N, CA, C and O atoms as a Maestro MAE file, in Angstrom:
{
 s_m_m2io_version
 :::
 2.0.0
}

f_m_ct {
 s_m_title
 :::
 protein
 m_atom[312] {
  # First column is atom index #
  i_m_mmod_type
  r_m_x_coord
  r_m_y_coord
  r_m_z_coord
  i_m_residue_number
  s_m_chain_name
  s_m_pdb_residue_name
  s_m_pdb_atom_name
  i_m_atomic_number
  :::
  1 25 -19.033 34.344 -17.931 1 A "MET " " N  " 7
  2 3 -19.062 33.103 -17.192 1 A "MET " " CA " 6
  3 2 -17.644 32.652 -16.880 1 A "MET " " C  " 6
  4 15 -16.774 32.675 -17.751 1 A "MET " " O  " 8
  5 25 -17.413 32.247 -15.657 2 A "ASN " " N  " 7
  6 3 -16.094 31.806 -15.226 2 A "ASN " " CA " 6
  7 2 -15.993 30.288 -15.324 2 A "ASN " " C  " 6
  8 15 -16.751 29.565 -14.676 2 A "ASN " " O  " 8
  9 25 -15.059 29.811 -16.134 3 A "ARG " " N  " 7
  10 3 -14.889 28.368 -16.303 3 A "ARG " " CA " 6
  11 2 -14.127 27.771 -15.118 3 A "ARG " " C  " 6
  12 15 -13.390 28.468 -14.421 3 A "ARG " " O  " 8
  13 25 -14.319 26.475 -14.908 4 A "LYS " " N  " 7
  14 3 -13.565 25.732 -13.907 4 A "LYS " " CA " 6
  15 2 -12.422 25.009 -14.617 4 A "LYS " " C  " 6
  16 15 -12.598 24.448 -15.699 4 A "LYS " " O  " 8
  17 25 -11.250 25.035 -13.987 5 A "ILE " " N  " 7
  18 3 -10.059 24.412 -14.554 5 A "ILE " " CA " 6
  19 2 -9.547 23.350 -13.589 5 A "ILE " " C  " 6
  20 15 -9.436 23.587 -12.387 5 A "ILE " " O  " 8
  21 25 -9.238 22.178 -14.133 6 A "ARG " " N  " 7
  22 3 -8.619 21.111 -13.332 6 A "ARG " " CA " 6
  23 2 -7.116 21.144 -13.613 6 A "ARG " " C  " 6
  24 15 -6.686 20.873 -14.734 6 A "ARG " " O  " 8
  25 25 -6.326 21.474 -12.603 7 A "LEU " " N  " 7
  26 3 -4.877 21.454 -12.714 7 A "LEU " " CA " 6
  27 2 -4.397 20.098 -12.218 7 A "LEU " " C  " 6
  28 15 -4.839 19.625 -11.172 7 A "LEU " " O  " 8
  29 25 -3.486 19.468 -12.972 8 A "ILE " " N  " 7
  30 3 -3.129 18.070 -12.737 8 A "ILE " " CA " 6
  31 2 -1.617 17.901 -12.598 8 A "ILE " " C  " 6
  32 15 -0.832 18.450 -13.372 8 A "ILE " " O  " 8
  33 25 -1.235 17.116 -11.578 9 A "TRP " " N  " 7
  34 3 0.154 16.730 -11.347 9 A "TRP " " CA " 6
  35 2 0.225 15.216 -11.469 9 A "TRP " " C  " 6
  36 15 -0.598 14.509 -10.888 9 A "TRP " " O  " 8
  37 25 1.201 14.710 -12.221 10 A "GLU " " N  " 7
  38 3 1.325 13.281 -12.473 10 A "GLU " " CA " 6
  39 2 2.465 12.684 -11.656 10 A "GLU " " C  " 6
  40 15 3.527 13.287 -11.504 10 A "GLU " " O  " 8
  41 25 2.217 11.474 -11.130 11 A "PHE " " N  " 7
  42 3 3.222 10.766 -10.345 11 A "PHE " " CA " 6
  43 2 3.302 9.332 -10.837 11 A "PHE " " C  " 6
  44 15 2.284 8.671 -11.046 11 A "PHE " " O  " 8
  45 25 4.534 8.860 -11.021 12 A "ARG " " N  " 7
  46 3 4.765 7.512 -11.546 12 A "ARG " " CA " 6
  47 2 5.695 6.751 -10.613 12 A "ARG " " C  " 6
  48 15 6.495 7.345 -9.889 12 A "ARG " " O  " 8
  49 25 5.578 5.441 -10.641 13 A "GLY " " N  " 7
  50 3 6.448 4.579 -9.860 13 A "GLY " " CA " 6
  51 2 5.694 3.886 -8.745 13 A "GLY " " C  " 6
  52 15 4.495 4.104 -8.570 13 A "GLY " " O  " 8
  53 25 6.393 3.048 -7.988 14 A "PRO " " N  " 7
  54 3 5.735 2.263 -6.948 14 A "PRO " " CA " 6
  55 2 5.148 3.111 -5.816 14 A "PRO " " C  " 6
  56 15 4.250 2.649 -5.111 14 A "PRO " " O  " 8
  57 25 5.631 4.324 -5.630 15 A "ASP " " N  " 7
  58 3 5.122 5.217 -4.574 15 A "ASP " " CA " 6
  59 2 4.174 6.284 -5.106 15 A "ASP " " C  " 6
  60 15 3.882 7.254 -4.407 15 A "ASP " " O  " 8
  61 25 3.694 6.120 -6.324 16 A "ALA " " N  " 7
  62 3 2.870 7.147 -6.963 16 A "ALA " " CA " 6
  63 2 1.627 7.487 -6.145 16 A "ALA " " C  " 6
  64 15 1.292 8.663 -6.004 16 A "ALA " " O  " 8
  65 25 0.947 6.497 -5.612 17 A "LEU " " N  " 7
  66 3 -0.288 6.734 -4.865 17 A "LEU " " CA " 6
  67 2 -0.022 7.554 -3.607 17 A "LEU " " C  " 6
  68 15 -0.714 8.538 -3.348 17 A "LEU " " O  " 8
  69 25 0.969 7.154 -2.832 18 A "GLU " " N  " 7
  70 3 1.275 7.880 -1.594 18 A "GLU " " CA " 6
  71 2 1.791 9.293 -1.886 18 A "GLU " " C  " 6
  72 15 1.487 10.228 -1.145 18 A "GLU " " O  " 8
  73 25 2.556 9.448 -2.942 19 A "THR " " N  " 7
  74 3 3.054 10.769 -3.321 19 A "THR " " CA " 6
  75 2 1.905 11.676 -3.740 19 A "THR " " C  " 6
  76 15 1.873 12.851 -3.374 19 A "THR " " O  " 8
  77 25 0.964 11.135 -4.506 20 A "ALA " " N  " 7
  78 3 -0.195 11.928 -4.937 20 A "ALA " " CA " 6
  79 2 -1.043 12.347 -3.740 20 A "ALA " " C  " 6
  80 15 -1.485 13.493 -3.661 20 A "ALA " " O  " 8
  81 25 -1.273 11.420 -2.806 21 A "LYS " " N  " 7
  82 3 -2.036 11.749 -1.595 21 A "LYS " " CA " 6
  83 2 -1.359 12.876 -0.818 21 A "LYS " " C  " 6
  84 15 -2.022 13.800 -0.347 21 A "LYS " " O  " 8
  85 25 -0.047 12.793 -0.690 22 A "HIS " " N  " 7
  86 3 0.703 13.827 0.031 22 A "HIS " " CA " 6
  87 2 0.630 15.167 -0.703 22 A "HIS " " C  " 6
  88 15 0.532 16.220 -0.072 22 A "HIS " " O  " 8
  89 25 0.679 15.123 -2.016 23 A "HIS " " N  " 7
  90 3 0.627 16.358 -2.806 23 A "HIS " " CA " 6
  91 2 -0.714 17.077 -2.618 23 A "HIS " " C  " 6
  92 15 -0.759 18.307 -2.592 23 A "HIS " " O  " 8
  93 25 -1.792 16.320 -2.490 24 A "VAL " " N  " 7
  94 3 -3.118 16.912 -2.273 24 A "VAL " " CA " 6
  95 2 -3.123 17.727 -0.979 24 A "VAL " " C  " 6
  96 15 -3.743 18.788 -0.916 24 A "VAL " " O  " 8
  97 25 -2.442 17.241 0.039 25 A "ILE " " N  " 7
  98 3 -2.331 17.985 1.305 25 A "ILE " " CA " 6
  99 2 -1.719 19.355 1.047 25 A "ILE " " C  " 6
  100 15 -2.212 20.368 1.543 25 A "ILE " " O  " 8
  101 25 -0.637 19.377 0.263 26 A "HIS " " N  " 7
  102 3 0.032 20.649 -0.036 26 A "HIS " " CA " 6
  103 2 -0.827 21.567 -0.906 26 A "HIS " " C  " 6
  104 15 -0.785 22.786 -0.743 26 A "HIS " " O  " 8
  105 25 -1.597 21.000 -1.819 27 A "LEU " " N  " 7
  106 3 -2.491 21.821 -2.636 27 A "LEU " " CA " 6
  107 2 -3.519 22.538 -1.759 27 A "LEU " " C  " 6
  108 15 -3.774 23.730 -1.933 27 A "LEU " " O  " 8
  109 25 -4.100 21.803 -0.825 28 A "LYS " " N  " 7
  110 3 -5.087 22.399 0.074 28 A "LYS " " CA " 6
  111 2 -4.447 23.435 0.989 28 A "LYS " " C  " 6
  112 15 -5.043 24.479 1.253 28 A "LYS " " O  " 8
  113 25 -3.234 23.155 1.477 29 A "GLU " " N  " 7
  114 3 -2.520 24.118 2.324 29 A "GLU " " CA " 6
  115 2 -2.250 25.408 1.562 29 A "GLU " " C  " 6
  116 15 -2.437 26.500 2.099 29 A "GLU " " O  " 8
  117 25 -1.810 25.286 0.312 30 A "PHE " " N  " 7
  118 3 -1.533 26.468 -0.504 30 A "PHE " " CA " 6
  119 2 -2.784 27.314 -0.662 30 A "PHE " " C  " 6
  120 15 -2.739 28.534 -0.502 30 A "PHE " " O  " 8
  121 25 -3.903 26.667 -0.977 31 A "ALA " " N  " 7
  122 3 -5.160 27.402 -1.157 31 A "ALA " " CA " 6
  123 2 -5.548 28.125 0.129 31 A "ALA " " C  " 6
  124 15 -6.013 29.264 0.083 31 A "ALA " " O  " 8
  125 25 -5.365 27.481 1.258 32 A "THR " " N  " 7
  126 3 -5.703 28.090 2.543 32 A "THR " " CA " 6
  127 2 -4.801 29.281 2.848 32 A "THR " " C  " 6
  128 15 -5.280 30.346 3.238 32 A "THR " " O  " 8
  129 25 -3.509 29.100 2.671 33 A "ILE " " N  " 7
  130 3 -2.551 30.174 2.957 33 A "ILE " " CA " 6
  131 2 -2.786 31.381 2.061 33 A "ILE " " C  " 6
  132 15 -2.742 32.523 2.518 33 A "ILE " " O  " 8
  133 25 -3.034 31.120 0.790 34 A "GLU " " N  " 7
  134 3 -3.234 32.197 -0.185 34 A "GLU " " CA " 6
  135 2 -4.675 32.712 -0.216 34 A "GLU " " C  " 6
  136 15 -4.990 33.647 -0.952 34 A "GLU " " O  " 8
  137 25 -5.548 32.095 0.589 35 A "LYS " " N  " 7
  138 3 -6.962 32.473 0.647 35 A "LYS " " CA " 6
  139 2 -7.622 32.393 -0.732 35 A "LYS " " C  " 6
  140 15 -8.328 33.309 -1.155 35 A "LYS " " O  " 8
  141 25 -7.374 31.276 -1.421 36 A "LEU " " N  " 7
  142 3 -7.914 31.046 -2.750 36 A "LEU " " CA " 6
  143 2 -9.009 29.988 -2.683 36 A "LEU " " C  " 6
  144 15 -8.881 28.986 -1.979 36 A "LEU " " O  " 8
  145 25 -10.065 30.223 -3.411 37 A "HIS " " N  " 7
  146 3 -11.174 29.266 -3.472 37 A "HIS " " CA " 6
  147 2 -10.800 28.107 -4.388 37 A "HIS " " C  " 6
  148 15 -10.144 28.304 -5.411 37 A "HIS " " O  " 8
  149 25 -11.219 26.901 -4.019 38 A "PHE " " N  " 7
  150 3 -11.133 25.753 -4.915 38 A "PHE " " CA " 6
  151 2 -12.365 24.895 -4.694 38 A "PHE " " C  " 6
  152 15 -12.986 24.940 -3.632 38 A "PHE " " O  " 8
  153 25 -12.713 24.112 -5.707 39 A "TYR " " N  " 7
  154 3 -13.904 23.282 -5.642 39 A "TYR " " CA " 6
  155 2 -13.612 21.909 -5.069 39 A "TYR " " C  " 6
  156 15 -14.362 21.398 -4.236 39 A "TYR " " O  " 8
  157 25 -12.519 21.317 -5.521 40 A "LYS " " N  " 7
  158 3 -12.189 19.969 -5.089 40 A "LYS " " CA " 6
  159 2 -10.708 19.725 -5.324 40 A "LYS " " C  " 6
  160 15 -10.130 20.219 -6.292 40 A "LYS " " O  " 8
  161 25 -10.110 18.964 -4.437 41 A "SER " " N  " 7
  162 3 -8.732 18.526 -4.599 41 A "SER " " CA " 6
  163 2 -8.684 17.058 -4.194 41 A "SER " " C  " 6
  164 15 -9.108 16.695 -3.097 41 A "SER " " O  " 8
  165 25 -8.162 16.211 -5.092 42 A "ASP " " N  " 7
  166 3 -8.196 14.779 -4.828 42 A "ASP " " CA " 6
  167 2 -7.154 14.081 -5.691 42 A "ASP " " C  " 6
  168 15 -6.364 14.724 -6.383 42 A "ASP " " O  " 8
  169 25 -7.167 12.751 -5.635 43 A "ILE " " N  " 7
  170 3 -6.273 11.951 -6.461 43 A "ILE " " CA " 6
  171 2 -7.095 11.114 -7.434 43 A "ILE " " C  " 6
  172 15 -8.293 10.903 -7.240 43 A "ILE " " O  " 8
  173 25 -6.434 10.648 -8.470 44 A "ALA " " N  " 7
  174 3 -7.035 9.693 -9.406 44 A "ALA " " CA " 6
  175 2 -5.992 8.616 -9.658 44 A "ALA " " C  " 6
  176 15 -4.916 8.893 -10.188 44 A "ALA " " O  " 8
  177 25 -6.314 7.392 -9.278 45 A "LYS " " N  " 7
  178 3 -5.405 6.268 -9.489 45 A "LYS " " CA " 6
  179 2 -5.659 5.697 -10.873 45 A "LYS " " C  " 6
  180 15 -6.739 5.178 -11.153 45 A "LYS " " O  " 8
  181 25 -4.669 5.796 -11.724 46 A "LYS " " N  " 7
  182 3 -4.789 5.300 -13.095 46 A "LYS " " CA " 6
  183 2 -4.320 3.850 -13.189 46 A "LYS " " C  " 6
  184 15 -4.888 3.061 -13.944 46 A "LYS " " O  " 8
  185 25 -3.282 3.498 -12.421 47 A "SER " " N  " 7
  186 3 -2.776 2.125 -12.337 47 A "SER " " CA " 6
  187 2 -1.939 2.035 -11.063 47 A "SER " " C  " 6
  188 15 -1.834 3.008 -10.317 47 A "SER " " O  " 8
  189 25 -1.351 0.877 -10.815 48 A "ASP " " N  " 7
  190 3 -0.521 0.714 -9.618 48 A "ASP " " CA " 6
  191 2 0.715 1.613 -9.656 48 A "ASP " " C  " 6
  192 15 1.301 1.909 -8.615 48 A "ASP " " O  " 8
  193 25 1.104 2.041 -10.841 49 A "TYR " " N  " 7
  194 3 2.321 2.838 -10.986 49 A "TYR " " CA " 6
  195 2 2.085 4.220 -11.593 49 A "TYR " " C  " 6
  196 15 3.033 4.886 -12.009 49 A "TYR " " O  " 8
  197 25 0.849 4.642 -11.642 50 A "PHE " " N  " 7
  198 3 0.556 5.973 -12.196 50 A "PHE " " CA " 6
  199 2 -0.674 6.559 -11.514 50 A "PHE " " C  " 6
  200 15 -1.770 6.005 -11.605 50 A "PHE " " O  " 8
  201 25 -0.482 7.684 -10.832 51 A "CYS " " N  " 7
  202 3 -1.561 8.393 -10.149 51 A "CYS " " CA " 6
  203 2 -1.427 9.883 -10.427 51 A "CYS " " C  " 6
  204 15 -0.345 10.385 -10.730 51 A "CYS " " O  " 8
  205 25 -2.547 10.570 -10.318 52 A "THR " " N  " 7
  206 3 -2.514 12.021 -10.458 52 A "THR " " CA " 6
  207 2 -3.129 12.669 -9.222 52 A "THR " " C  " 6
  208 15 -4.003 12.100 -8.566 52 A "THR " " O  " 8
  209 25 -2.658 13.849 -8.931 53 A "ALA " " N  " 7
  210 3 -3.283 14.715 -7.934 53 A "ALA " " CA " 6
  211 2 -3.849 15.884 -8.721 53 A "ALA " " C  " 6
  212 15 -3.255 16.324 -9.705 53 A "ALA " " O  " 8
  213 25 -5.002 16.387 -8.284 54 A "TYR " " N  " 7
  214 3 -5.590 17.502 -9.020 54 A "TYR " " CA " 6
  215 2 -6.319 18.436 -8.076 54 A "TYR " " C  " 6
  216 15 -6.690 18.081 -6.958 54 A "TYR " " O  " 8
  217 25 -6.506 19.646 -8.578 55 A "ILE " " N  " 7
  218 3 -7.315 20.642 -7.886 55 A "ILE " " CA " 6
  219 2 -8.158 21.354 -8.931 55 A "ILE " " C  " 6
  220 15 -7.671 21.696 -10.008 55 A "ILE " " O  " 8
  221 25 -9.419 21.574 -8.609 56 A "ILE " " N  " 7
  222 3 -10.323 22.269 -9.529 56 A "ILE " " CA " 6
  223 2 -10.524 23.686 -9.005 56 A "ILE " " C  " 6
  224 15 -10.952 23.895 -7.869 56 A "ILE " " O  " 8
  225 25 -10.203 24.652 -9.861 57 A "VAL " " N  " 7
  226 3 -10.228 26.064 -9.470 57 A "VAL " " CA " 6
  227 2 -10.976 26.887 -10.512 57 A "VAL " " C  " 6
  228 15 -11.231 26.421 -11.622 57 A "VAL " " O  " 8
  229 25 -11.320 28.102 -10.143 58 A "ASP " " N  " 7
  230 3 -11.885 29.035 -11.112 58 A "ASP " " CA " 6
  231 2 -10.780 29.510 -12.047 58 A "ASP " " C  " 6
  232 15 -9.628 29.670 -11.644 58 A "ASP " " O  " 8
  233 25 -11.153 29.732 -13.297 59 A "GLU " " N  " 7
  234 3 -10.177 30.177 -14.292 59 A "GLU " " CA " 6
  235 2 -9.469 31.461 -13.855 59 A "GLU " " C  " 6
  236 15 -8.294 31.658 -14.165 59 A "GLU " " O  " 8
  237 25 -10.165 32.315 -13.149 60 A "ILE " " N  " 7
  238 3 -9.587 33.580 -12.712 60 A "ILE " " CA " 6
  239 2 -8.401 33.374 -11.752 60 A "ILE " " C  " 6
  240 15 -7.505 34.216 -11.689 60 A "ILE " " O  " 8
  241 25 -8.393 32.262 -11.010 61 A "ASN " " N  " 7
  242 3 -7.306 31.959 -10.072 61 A "ASN " " CA " 6
  243 2 -6.270 31.001 -10.649 61 A "ASN " " C  " 6
  244 15 -5.258 30.724 -10.004 61 A "ASN " " O  " 8
  245 25 -6.504 30.504 -11.829 62 A "MET " " N  " 7
  246 3 -5.656 29.479 -12.424 62 A "MET " " CA " 6
  247 2 -4.192 29.895 -12.521 62 A "MET " " C  " 6
  248 15 -3.310 29.094 -12.210 62 A "MET " " O  " 8
  249 25 -3.914 31.113 -12.940 63 A "LEU " " N  " 7
  250 3 -2.519 31.542 -13.098 63 A "LEU " " CA " 6
  251 2 -1.781 31.597 -11.773 63 A "LEU " " C  " 6
  252 15 -0.584 31.313 -11.726 63 A "LEU " " O  " 8
  253 25 -2.456 31.952 -10.708 64 A "THR " " N  " 7
  254 3 -1.815 31.972 -9.387 64 A "THR " " CA " 6
  255 2 -1.345 30.575 -9.021 64 A "THR " " C  " 6
  256 15 -0.202 30.387 -8.603 64 A "THR " " O  " 8
  257 25 -2.225 29.600 -9.177 65 A "TYR " " N  " 7
  258 3 -1.857 28.209 -8.899 65 A "TYR " " CA " 6
  259 2 -0.764 27.736 -9.858 65 A "TYR " " C  " 6
  260 15 0.218 27.125 -9.438 65 A "TYR " " O  " 8
  261 25 -0.942 28.021 -11.137 66 A "LYS " " N  " 7
  262 3 -0.011 27.539 -12.165 66 A "LYS " " CA " 6
  263 2 1.396 28.075 -11.944 66 A "LYS " " C  " 6
  264 15 2.363 27.315 -11.994 66 A "LYS " " O  " 8
  265 25 1.518 29.360 -11.703 67 A "ASN " " N  " 7
  266 3 2.838 29.955 -11.548 67 A "ASN " " CA " 6
  267 2 3.545 29.492 -10.281 67 A "ASN " " C  " 6
  268 15 4.767 29.349 -10.273 67 A "ASN " " O  " 8
  269 25 2.797 29.259 -9.223 68 A "ALA " " N  " 7
  270 3 3.406 28.862 -7.956 68 A "ALA " " CA " 6
  271 2 3.664 27.357 -7.880 68 A "ALA " " C  " 6
  272 15 4.671 26.936 -7.311 68 A "ALA " " O  " 8
  273 25 2.769 26.540 -8.446 69 A "LEU " " N  " 7
  274 3 2.814 25.096 -8.192 69 A "LEU " " CA " 6
  275 2 3.199 24.246 -9.398 69 A "LEU " " C  " 6
  276 15 3.397 23.039 -9.258 69 A "LEU " " O  " 8
  277 25 3.306 24.842 -10.563 70 A "LYS " " N  " 7
  278 3 3.791 24.174 -11.780 70 A "LYS " " CA " 6
  279 2 3.109 22.827 -12.085 70 A "LYS " " C  " 6
  280 15 3.763 21.785 -12.053 70 A "LYS " " O  " 8
  281 25 1.813 22.846 -12.377 71 A "PRO " " N  " 7
  282 3 1.146 21.589 -12.733 71 A "PRO " " CA " 6
  283 2 1.693 21.021 -14.041 71 A "PRO " " C  " 6
  284 15 2.260 21.746 -14.858 71 A "PRO " " O  " 8
  285 25 1.514 19.724 -14.223 72 A "ASP " " N  " 7
  286 3 1.948 19.084 -15.464 72 A "ASP " " CA " 6
  287 2 1.030 19.408 -16.628 72 A "ASP " " C  " 6
  288 15 1.460 19.486 -17.778 72 A "ASP " " O  " 8
  289 25 -0.241 19.596 -16.308 73 A "ARG " " N  " 7
  290 3 -1.210 19.963 -17.354 73 A "ARG " " CA " 6
  291 2 -2.490 20.452 -16.702 73 A "ARG " " C  " 6
  292 15 -2.639 20.413 -15.481 73 A "ARG " " O  " 8
  293 25 -3.404 20.911 -17.533 74 A "GLY " " N  " 7
  294 3 -4.690 21.376 -17.039 74 A "GLY " " CA " 6
  295 2 -5.762 21.121 -18.086 74 A "GLY " " C  " 6
  296 15 -5.476 21.028 -19.279 74 A "GLY " " O  " 8
  297 25 -6.994 21.009 -17.624 75 A "THR " " N  " 7
  298 3 -8.123 20.801 -18.520 75 A "THR " " CA " 6
  299 2 -9.296 21.647 -18.053 75 A "THR " " C  " 6
  300 15 -9.413 21.989 -16.877 75 A "THR " " O  " 8
  301 25 -10.151 21.971 -18.994 76 A "VAL " " N  " 7
  302 3 -11.394 22.674 -18.652 76 A "VAL " " CA " 6
  303 2 -12.384 21.636 -18.158 76 A "VAL " " C  " 6
  304 15 -12.568 20.588 -18.778 76 A "VAL " " O  " 8
  305 25 -13.029 21.944 -17.020 77 A "VAL " " N  " 7
  306 3 -14.036 21.042 -16.457 77 A "VAL " " CA " 6
  307 2 -15.380 21.376 -17.083 77 A "VAL " " C  " 6
  308 15 -15.810 22.529 -17.068 77 A "VAL " " O  " 8
  309 25 -16.027 20.384 -17.621 78 A "ILE " " N  " 7
  310 3 -17.331 20.589 -18.268 78 A "ILE " " CA " 6
  311 2 -18.425 20.094 -17.352 78 A "ILE " " C  " 6
  312 15 -19.603 20.171 -17.700 78 A "ILE " " O  " 8
  :::
 }
 m_bond[311] {
  # First column is bond index #
  i_m_from
  i_m_to
  i_m_order
  :::
  1 1 2 1
  2 2 3 1
  3 3 4 2
  4 3 5 1
  5 5 6 1
  6 6 7 1
  7 7 8 2
  8 7 9 1
  9 9 10 1
  10 10 11 1
  11 11 12 2
  12 11 13 1
  13 13 14 1
  14 14 15 1
  15 15 16 2
  16 15 17 1
  17 17 18 1
  18 18 19 1
  19 19 20 2
  20 19 21 1
  21 21 22 1
  22 22 23 1
  23 23 24 2
  24 23 25 1
  25 25 26 1
  26 26 27 1
  27 27 28 2
  28 27 29 1
  29 29 30 1
  30 30 31 1
  31 31 32 2
  32 31 33 1
  33 33 34 1
  34 34 35 1
  35 35 36 2
  36 35 37 1
  37 37 38 1
  38 38 39 1
  39 39 40 2
  40 39 41 1
  41 41 42 1
  42 42 43 1
  43 43 44 2
  44 43 45 1
  45 45 46 1
  46 46 47 1
  47 47 48 2
  48 47 49 1
  49 49 50 1
  50 50 51 1
  51 51 52 2
  52 51 53 1
  53 53 54 1
  54 54 55 1
  55 55 56 2
  56 55 57 1
  57 57 58 1
  58 58 59 1
  59 59 60 2
  60 59 61 1
  61 61 62 1
  62 62 63 1
  63 63 64 2
  64 63 65 1
  65 65 66 1
  66 66 67 1
  67 67 68 2
  68 67 69 1
  69 69 70 1
  70 70 71 1
  71 71 72 2
  72 71 73 1
  73 73 74 1
  74 74 75 1
  75 75 76 2
  76 75 77 1
  77 77 78 1
  78 78 79 1
  79 79 80 2
  80 79 81 1
  81 81 82 1
  82 82 83 1
  83 83 84 2
  84 83 85 1
  85 85 86 1
  86 86 87 1
  87 87 88 2
  88 87 89 1
  89 89 90 1
  90 90 91 1
  91 91 92 2
  92 91 93 1
  93 93 94 1
  94 94 95 1
  95 95 96 2
  96 95 97 1
  97 97 98 1
  98 98 99 1
  99 99 100 2
  100 99 101 1
  101 101 102 1
  102 102 103 1
  103 103 104 2
  104 103 105 1
  105 105 106 1
  106 106 107 1
  107 107 108 2
  108 107 109 1
  109 109 110 1
  110 110 111 1
  111 111 112 2
  112 111 113 1
  113 113 114 1
  114 114 115 1
  115 115 116 2
  116 115 117 1
  117 117 118 1
  118 118 119 1
  119 119 120 2
  120 119 121 1
  121 121 122 1
  122 122 123 1
  123 123 124 2
  124 123 125 1
  125 125 126 1
  126 126 127 1
  127 127 128 2
  128 127 129 1
  129 129 130 1
  130 130 131 1
  131 131 132 2
  132 131 133 1
  133 133 134 1
  134 134 135 1
  135 135 136 2
  136 135 137 1
  137 137 138 1
  138 138 139 1
  139 139 140 2
  140 139 141 1
  141 141 142 1
  142 142 143 1
  143 143 144 2
  144 143 145 1
  145 145 146 1
  146 146 147 1
  147 147 148 2
  148 147 149 1
  149 149 150 1
  150 150 151 1
  151 151 152 2
  152 151 153 1
  153 153 154 1
  154 154 155 1
  155 155 156 2
  156 155 157 1
  157 157 158 1
  158 158 159 1
  159 159 160 2
  160 159 161 1
  161 161 162 1
  162 162 163 1
  163 163 164 2
  164 163 165 1
  165 165 166 1
  166 166 167 1
  167 167 168 2
  168 167 169 1
  169 169 170 1
  170 170 171 1
  171 171 172 2
  172 171 173 1
  173 173 174 1
  174 174 175 1
  175 175 176 2
  176 175 177 1
  177 177 178 1
  178 178 179 1
  179 179 180 2
  180 179 181 1
  181 181 182 1
  182 182 183 1
  183 183 184 2
  184 183 185 1
  185 185 186 1
  186 186 187 1
  187 187 188 2
  188 187 189 1
  189 189 190 1
  190 190 191 1
  191 191 192 2
  192 191 193 1
  193 193 194 1
  194 194 195 1
  195 195 196 2
  196 195 197 1
  197 197 198 1
  198 198 199 1
  199 199 200 2
  200 199 201 1
  201 201 202 1
  202 202 203 1
  203 203 204 2
  204 203 205 1
  205 205 206 1
  206 206 207 1
  207 207 208 2
  208 207 209 1
  209 209 210 1
  210 210 211 1
  211 211 212 2
  212 211 213 1
  213 213 214 1
  214 214 215 1
  215 215 216 2
  216 215 217 1
  217 217 218 1
  218 218 219 1
  219 219 220 2
  220 219 221 1
  221 221 222 1
  222 222 223 1
  223 223 224 2
  224 223 225 1
  225 225 226 1
  226 226 227 1
  227 227 228 2
  228 227 229 1
  229 229 230 1
  230 230 231 1
  231 231 232 2
  232 231 233 1
  233 233 234 1
  234 234 235 1
  235 235 236 2
  236 235 237 1
  237 237 238 1
  238 238 239 1
  239 239 240 2
  240 239 241 1
  241 241 242 1
  242 242 243 1
  243 243 244 2
  244 243 245 1
  245 245 246 1
  246 246 247 1
  247 247 248 2
  248 247 249 1
  249 249 250 1
  250 250 251 1
  251 251 252 2
  252 251 253 1
  253 253 254 1
  254 254 255 1
  255 255 256 2
  256 255 257 1
  257 257 258 1
  258 258 259 1
  259 259 260 2
  260 259 261 1
  261 261 262 1
  262 262 263 1
  263 263 264 2
  264 263 265 1
  265 265 266 1
  266 266 267 1
  267 267 268 2
  268 267 269 1
  269 269 270 1
  270 270 271 1
  271 271 272 2
  272 271 273 1
  273 273 274 1
  274 274 275 1
  275 275 276 2
  276 275 277 1
  277 277 278 1
  278 278 279 1
  279 279 280 2
  280 279 281 1
  281 281 282 1
  282 282 283 1
  283 283 284 2
  284 283 285 1
  285 285 286 1
  286 286 287 1
  287 287 288 2
  288 287 289 1
  289 289 290 1
  290 290 291 1
  291 291 292 2
  292 291 293 1
  293 293 294 1
  294 294 295 1
  295 295 296 2
  296 295 297 1
  297 297 298 1
  298 298 299 1
  299 299 300 2
  300 299 301 1
  301 301 302 1
  302 302 303 1
  303 303 304 2
  304 303 305 1
  305 305 306 1
  306 306 307 1
  307 307 308 2
  308 307 309 1
  309 309 310 1
  310 310 311 1
  311 311 312 2
  :::
 }
}
């Protein structure tokens, strides 16, 4: 069974929301260019000064994303 992994990038400061939104664009572009499958890419607003961008991928593709895009952390999606 192939697990799903959520790769997460964290952004802080007054521009965190706009930076996270912009980062999601690049995540989707990378997946398209590299012809990699992903389930979802979006943002999560934690507060006015802290937002995350994330992409959910198959574990088999996780290292490709991780090595190229350097996420801050990752979690297994249940």
